[in-house]
C-alpha positions, 0 to 999 in steps of 0.5 A, spaced: 377 202 206 371 206 209 365 205 203 364 212 201 372 212 199 369 206 194 363 209 191 366 212 184 359 210 179 359 214 173 354 219 172 354 222 165 350 228 164 350 234 159 355 239 163 359 244 160 364 239 163 368 235 158 369 229 163 364 224 167 361 227 173 363 222 179 357 222 184 362 222 190 364 229 187 357 231 186 355 230 194 359 235 197 356 240 191 349 237 193 349 238 200 352 245 198 345 246 195 341 244 200 346 248 205 349 242 209 356 243 212 360 238 210 367 234 212 371 231 207 368 223 205 374 220 208 376 225 214 379 222 220 378 226 227 384 223 231 382 216 229 375 216 232 369 218 228 364 222 230 356 221 229 356 226 223 361 221 220 357 215 221 351 218 218 354 219 213 357 214 211 352 210 212 348 215 207 353 214 202 354 206 202 347 205 203 342 210 200 345 214 195 346 208 190 340 207 191 337 214 189 343 216 185 338 218 178 333 222 182 339 225 187 343 227 180 337 230 177 336 234 183 342 236 183 342 238 176 336 241 176 339 246 181 346 246 177 347 254 176 346 256 183 353 253 184 358 259 183 362 259 176 358 254 173 353 256 166 347 252 164 347 247 159 343 247 153 340 241 154 340 234 160 341 228 157 339 223 161 345 217 164 348 213 159 351 205 160 356 207 154 361 212 156 364 212 150 358 213 146 357 219 150 364 221 148 363 221 140 357 225 139 361 231 141 362 237 135 367 242 137 364 248 137 368 255 134 370 259 141 373 264 137 373 267 129 377 273 126 377 275 119 383 278 117 384 282 110 385 277 103 379 273 105 382 270 110 378 268 117 381 264 123 377 260 128 379 256 134 374 250 136 373 248 143 377 243 143 383 247 141 383 246 134 385 252 130 383 253 122 386 258 117 380 258 112 382 263 105 377 264 099 380 263 093 375 263 086 380 264 081 379 256 078 376 251 081 382 248 086 383 247 093 388 246 097 386 242 105 392 242 110 395 240 117 401 243 120 402 240 127 405 244 131 410 241 137 413 236 132 419 237 128 426 234 130 427 240 136 421 238 140 423 230 140 424 230 148 427 225 151 427 221 145 432 227 141 436 224 135 431 219 134 427 223 128 420 220 131 417 226 128 420 225 121 417 217 122 411 219 123 410 223 117 412 216 113 407 213 117 401 218 117 401 221 111 396 216 106 397 211 112 392 206 113 387 208 119 382 206 124 377 207 118 380 206 112 386 202 109 391 205 106 389 201 098 382 205 100 385 211 102 389 212 096 384 210 090 380 216 093 385 220 092 387 217 085 379 217 084 379 225 084 385 226 081 389 229 087 396 230 090 398 228 096 405 229 101 408 231 108 414 234 109 418 235 117 422 241 118 426 242 125 419 245 128 412 242 125 410 237 121 405 239 115 401 233 111 397 237 105 392 234 100 391 238 093 385 237 089 378 240 085 374 245 090 368 240 089 372 235 092 375 238 098 370 235 103 372 229 102 380 232 103 378 234 110 376 228 112 382 224 109 386 229 112 383 229 118 383 221 119 389 221 118 391 226 124 387 223 129 385 215 128 393 212 124 392 204 126 400 203 125 398 197 121 404 193 122 406 191 115 406 199 113 409 201 120 416 197 118 415 198 111 416 205 112 421 204 118 426 200 113 424 207 107 426 212 113 432 208 115 434 207 108 433 214 107 439 216 113 444 211 110 443 214 103 443 221 106 450 220 108 452 220 100 449 226 099 453 233 099 448 238 100 445 234 106 452 233 109 454 240 108 447 242 112 448 238 119 455 241 118 453 248 118 448 247 124 453 243 128 457 248 127 453 254 128 448 251 135 453 247 140 447 246 146 440 247 142 436 241 139 437 245 132 443 242 132 440 235 131 439 233 124 430 233 122 431 226 120 435 223 126 441 219 127 441 211 125 443 208 131 438 212 135 433 211 131 435 203 132 435 204 138 428 207 139 422 202 140 415 202 136 411 203 142 415 210 143 413 213 136 406 211 136 406 213 144 410 220 140 404 220 136 398 220 140 401 225 146 403 230 140 398 229 134 392 233 139 387 238 136 390 243 140 397 242 137 394 243 129 392 248 125 388 246 119 388 250 113 384 250 107 385 255 101 381 255 094 374 255 091 371 255 097 366 257 102 368 259 109 362 257 113 361 250 110 368 248 110 369 250 117 363 245 119 366 240 115 373 240 119 368 241 126 364 234 123 371 230 122 374 232 129 367 230 133 369 227 139 377 229 139 377 232 145 382 237 148 389 234 150 394 237 156 398 242 152 405 241 150 411 244 153 418 242 151 423 246 153 429 248 150 435 250 151 438 256 150 444 257 145 449 261 149 453 267 145 459 264 140 465 268 142 471 265 138 470 263 131 468 256 129 470 252 123 468 244 121 471 241 114 470 234 111 472 230 104 467 226 100 466 225 092 465 229 088 469 235 083 467 241 086 468 245 093 462 247 097 463 251 102 459 257 107 460 262 112 456 264 116 454 269 122 449 268 128 445 273 128 437 275 130 430 271 131 424 272 127 421 276 133 427 281 131 426 288 127 434 287 126 431 282 121 429 287 115 436 290 113 439 282 114 435 281 109 435 286 105 443 285 105 443 278 103 438 280 097 444 286 095 449 279 095 446 275 091 438 277 088 439 277 080 444 278 076 447 284 077 447 282 085 454 285 088 457 277 089 454 274 082 456 279 078 464 279 081 464 271 082 459 269 076 459 274 071 466 279 071 470 272 072 466 265 072 469 263 078 464 260 082 458 255 080 453 258 084 453 263 089 447 264 094 447 269 101 441 267 105 439 270 112 435 264 116 431 267 122 427 261 125 423 263 131 425 258 136 432 259 136 436 265 134 438 265 126 444 266 122 446 269 116 451 265 110 454 265 103 453 259 100 458 257 094 460 251 090 466 252 086 472 249 082 477 247 088 482 252 085 477 258 086 476 257 092 481 262 096 479 267 091 472 267 092 473 267 099 476 273 098 471 277 095 466 275 099 469 277 105 470 284 101 463 285 099 461 283 107 466 289 109 463 293 104 456 293 107 459 294 113 463 301 111 458 303 106 452 306 106 447 302 100 446 307 094 438 309 094 437 305 088 440 299 089 436 299 096 430 301 092 430 295 087 431 290 092 425 292 095 421 293 089 423 285 088 421 284 095 415 287 094 414 283 088 416 276 091 409 278 095 404 277 090 408 272 086 408 267 092 401 267 092 399 266 086 397 258 086 393 256 092 398 251 094 403 257 095 399 261 099 396 256 104 403 254 105 404 261 107 398 263 111 401 256 115 407 257 116 406 264 118 401 262 123 405 257 127 411 261 127 409 268 130 401 267 131 399 272 125 397 268 118 398 275 115 406 276 117 408 276 110 404 282 108 407 285 114 414 282 114 414 285 106 411 292 109 417 292 113 422 291 108 420 298 104 421 302 111 428 299 111 434 305 111 441 304 108 443 305 115 440 301 117 443 296 113 450 298 115 449 298 122 447 291 122 453 288 117 457 291 123 453 288 129 453 282 126 458 280 121 465 281 125 470 276 124 470 273 131 463 270 130 465 266 124 463 259 122 466 257 115 464 249 114 467 246 108 467 239 103 473 238 098 474 232 093 478 227 097 485 228 098 484 236 096 482 240 102 487 245 105 487 241 112 489 233 109 493 232 102 493 226 102 492 222 095 485 220 093 483 213 093 481 212 085 475 207 085 475 201 079 473 204 072 473 202 066 471 206 060 464 205 056 463 200 051 457 198 046 456 192 045 450 191 039 446 184 040 444 179 034 437 183 035 439 189 033 439 192 041 444 196 043 448 195 049 453 200 053 456 198 059 461 201 064 463 199 070 464 205 076 465 202 083 466 208 088 459 206 091 455 200 091 450 202 086 448 200 079 444 203 074 440 201 068 437 207 063 433 204 057 430 209 051 426 207 046 425 212 040 417 214 040 413 220 044 411 225 040 415 223 034 409 218 033 403 221 035 399 225 032 393 231 034 388 225 033 393 220 037 396 225 042 397 222 049 397 216 047 405 215 048 404 217 055 398 212 057 403 206 054 409 208 059 405 209 064 401 203 064 408 199 063 407 197 071 400 197 072 401 190 070 404 184 067 403 176 065 406 175 071 405 180 077 399 185 079 400 193 079 400 192 086 405 186 087 410 190 082 409 196 086 411 191 093 417 188 090 420 195 087 421 197 094 423 191 096 428 191 092 430 199 094 429 201 087 428 208 084 424 206 077 420 211 072 416 210 066 416 216 062 414 218 054 417 224 052 418 228 046 422 223 042 423 216 046 420 212 052 425 210 057 425 205 064 430 208 068 432 204 074 438 206 080 438 200 085 444 198 090 448 193 088 445 187 090 439 188 088 440 190 081 439 183 078 432 182 082 429 189 079 433 189 072 429 183 070 423 186 073 424 193 070 425 188 063 418 184 064 414 191 065 417 194 059 416 187 055 410 182 057 405 188 059 398 186 060 395 193 060 389 192 065 382 194 063 381 197 070 388 200 072 387 204 064 381 207 067 385 210 073 391 212 069 386 215 064 383 219 069 389 222 073 391 223 066 385 228 064 385 230 071 393 233 070 390 236 063 385 240 066 389 242 071 393 246 067 388 252 067 391 252 075 397 254 073 399 260 068 405 258 065 402 251 063 396 255 060 402 259 056 405 254 054 399 249 052 398 255 047 404 257 045 405 249 042 398 249 039 401 254 034 407 251 033 408 247 025 404 241 027 409 236 023 414 238 030 414 233 035 414 239 039 406 241 037 403 236 042 404 236 049 406 228 052 401 229 056 396 229 050 388 233 050 382 232 053 379 229 046 385 225 044 386 221 051 379 220 052 379 215 045 384 212 046 382 204 048 387 199 050 387 196 044 391 202 041 395 202 047 397 194 045 397 196 038 402 202 039 407 197 045 407 192 039 410 196 034 414 200 037 417 197 043 423 193 038 430 192 039 433 195 033 429 201 036 432 201 042 438 202 047 441 199 053 446 203 059 448 198 064 454 203 068 455 202 076 458 197 081 457 191 076 463 187 072 461 189 065 461 182 062 455 181 068 452 186 066 452 184 059 450 177 060 445 180 064 442 184 057 442 178 054 438 174 058 433 179 058 433 182 052 437 178 047 430 173 046 426 179 043 424 178 035 426 184 031 420 187 028 418 184 021 416 191 018 421 197 022 417 202 023 420 207 020 421 214 024 424 221 022 427 226 025 427 230 018 421 234 021 419 241 018 420 247 023 419 253 019 416 259 022 412 262 014 410 268 017 409 271 024 404 268 029 401 272 035 395 269 039 393 272 046 388 268 051 384 273 056 384 269 063 382 270 069 389 270 073 392 276 075 398 276 071 401 275 065 405 270 061 409 270 054 412 265 050 416 267 043 419 262 040 424 262 033 426 256 030 432 252 033 437 246 029 437 239 031 442 237 036 445 233 030 447 239 027 452 240 032 456 247 029 450 250 029 446 247 036 452 249 039 452 256 036 445 257 039 448 254 046 452 260 047 447 265 044 442 262 049 448 264 055 449 270 052 442 273 053 439 269 059 445 265 062 445 258 063 442 253 068 442 259 072 438 265 070 443 271 067 444 274 060 442 281 057 434 279 058 435 277 066 439 283 067 434 289 063 427 286 065 429 283 072 433 287 074 428 294 073 423 291 076 419 289 069 418 281 069 418 276 075 421 271 071 425 271 065 429 265 061 430 262 054 431 255 053 432 251 047 427 246 045 432 240 043 433 233 040 433 229 033 428 233 030 429 241 028 427 244 035 425 252 037 429 258 041 424 260 046 424 266 051 419 265 056 417 271 061 413 273 067 410 279 068 404 283 070 399 285 066 401 292 065 408 290 063 407 285 057 407 290 051 413 293 053 415 286 056 415 284 049 418 289 046 425 289 050 426 282 048 425 283 041 430 290 042 434 284 045 434 279 039 435 284 033 441 286 038 443 279 037 442 279 030 446 286 029 453 282 033 453 287 038 456 281 042 462 284 047 468 279 045 468 279 053 461 276 054 462 270 049 468 268 052 465 269 059 458 266 055 463 259 054 466 258 059 460 259 064 457 253 059 463 248 060 463 249 067 456 248 069 457 242 064 462 239 068 457 239 074 451 236 070 451 229 068 455 227 074 451 221 077 452 213 074 444 215 073 445 221 068 452 218 065 448 212 062 442 216 060 446 221 056 449 216 053 443 212 051 440 218 048 445 220 043 445 212 041 438 213 039 439 220 036 445 218 032 450 222 035 454 215 038 455 213 045 460 217 047 458 224 044 459 227 051 466 227 051 466 232 045 462 237 049 467 243 052 470 243 045 465 244 041 463 250 045 470 252 045 470 252 037 464 257 037 466 265 034 463 270 034 461 270 027 458 263 028 453 266 034 452 273 030 449 268 023 446 263 027 441 269 030 440 272 023 439 264 020 434 262 025 432 269 030 427 270 024 419 270 024 417 269 031 411 265 034 408 268 040 403 267 045 401 270 051 396 270 057 393 275 062 387 277 064 387 284 059 385 283 052 390 283 047 389 290 044 391 293 051 398 290 052 400 288 045 408 289 043 408 295 038 407 293 032 404 286 033 398 284 031 395 279 036 388 274 035 384 273 041 383 265 044 377 264 048 379 261 055 
């Protein structure tokens, strides 16, 4: 090789270039500066060397290496004379460490654009995009990073492996080259942050919600994860196992299966047909190196969109992000070609049978991308069909006749492939054909008739309100502008979208219905119970099942057992009387801290060991404290149940309450308490509970108040645990794929040796919930919304007849499990509220019938007045008998879909047993509801809907928005 070709010494200069400049690259420029013509360094002229070649090679091999620094400085001093190069800010001396020179580079802002709504868009010199929105309503912030060119459709040669989803698991909170997984978790716990991530078809996103004062730490943590994941082997393998378990579990989840069937029916060639999570057999063939390489190539600055929203200063956070990306350079641009989906020319159908009692089906038609203007009338059409109780399909399928459990119209318009318009239904099998016929009637009606202007205007008002309410929290605002920018390049696309919706005409709605809702492009996707599909009537294979039975151990512990072997799962549900029943204002939050500390250390294991063991057992575990109980809930696969159940029992009865863990748990609890002010609903809920009678367990929130939680000590928790965690005060249910006798033996092993209390604690359900006179209190806040909680007395669940009557009244007034009834129809229908619903604060103690609404501050007084009118209507007995029957049918139909898993059934059984109702009380549910008469409902309304407690919040003073005839006292925010 000629000598000149072997010279590759690197000279590092402070130039605008992003890579080192090589001396043999500089040589032609140096000589050009001297106006000396130069031939290519390795040029040969027909195999012979000219005298110029010989001289040049001598110069390169002998002279240039000795005078390289001088020559380089000479070159750089005249660099500006070379066309196309700009003057560097400064010239640094040559560095012996290339990496040291590289990592000092802080990317600079190359583009900055200001938008309305205090949004700033910047692009850094390394390609990183940053979006900042200042929102000083509350001292909170959120930091998010959206990674483009990830998501299942962009996985290229690894399509179907779900690499983006695997990386989400590994990257979120994973060890980096700068700090360990544990250190990251401790930092986030210290400032009370919330962190999570998600993967979709076209992106992966990560976020940390935090107090505004900690936004710099959140930025640093998230930026570190986006650049420096270490792929620590133990974590890597652990998360791979979790993903593989998720893949396996997904095949038993009806909604996941239905979604996969829909995509694979709509898209035959486009990668959108593949599930985001991938396929297990494809993932099993994928090497760890491939996953790491995908991270290195896709998690680069020019693929990332950093979003910060909250109580921040724009220039400060921009500088912080840039500093955190010091040394991270722009990478090759990512381009993944996507196969275009061909037009659909004939109907398609996909059918499957799965465990369950109902039929899930979707009717869908291909439509347009996000960039197509037809998306606006298509979205309006979806709203017309199912938005609200007065919408066409909800009225016909749920109100007029309860044919379906749920119905929802969707117009999906992604940016990367043509979308679809569909109607999704869950209904009893016997109603499927009739429900589908009604849906097709309403679809044809859209294509044949113009939508009345009043109906169109109602939809437009709701969509305009959605834009406001969806930006209420910094988290939802960040999600909105981040997703909008990734999809369209416009962070305010949601605003432009809402404006375009307001311009939609009835003619446009009819036109898109005619264009897209055609029979030859219909896709029908269905899941039926085994043996009940119209295509294949086969005998259902009955899984082995035994009826529930209860055994009382000698120490007083009640054990409920049931075998259900359709899946290899076992659950153990433990309930202990306590919670708010045994706390008061001075000790509020005590029971919650006890519950949170149960898995933070035992006589045998530390908190990290417990967490690792539960992960090893593939167990889902929760410990909590509620209004009336402490609970421990376990779900696991059959083969791991004995180990996991033994560990749960250890946590329940051998906790050590370590001081260091208690300090962390208390800090998290205090942060959650402080964070209530960030949520308008939580703030109003707290005000309402403060006004309830002090003897009621609903008067205090399970998490407590700052003052009470700060006072609590380890000794308080130890004494509380010893007093109430006793066998006669608890019940245990073991349901699933386990022989009942084996379940009983395990319960005796784990709990049979517990000694009864020497002096059992007396826990009375007889609590005063009376409201002697009307009470109203208003809290003036800085939030641009209004909330109200209006509460009346209600019976205990132990008062079976009256409680059933209140449930029916609730359904007539506000729906059951789904917004509806008088309140929703009138207030939501007229655009007066964003949300209105009634619920019963219920339990073994007398409770409260509560109406909750969110509205605009200007409408608060009107909304209160309208609600009170509906209460008076119920007390006057103005309930149509048909309304009553529909309400009863709705309750029983919905209730049939509740408590369908073994875990939910077991949990309900232990609660019913503890409350004195009997473990098999659920069997009588339908008959109790069916027995309710109109006289029962009216009598309950007159008895319980008397004096009321009203709590309101809004940015306006109380006097300006009180309901007619109501006097409110102010409260300070």
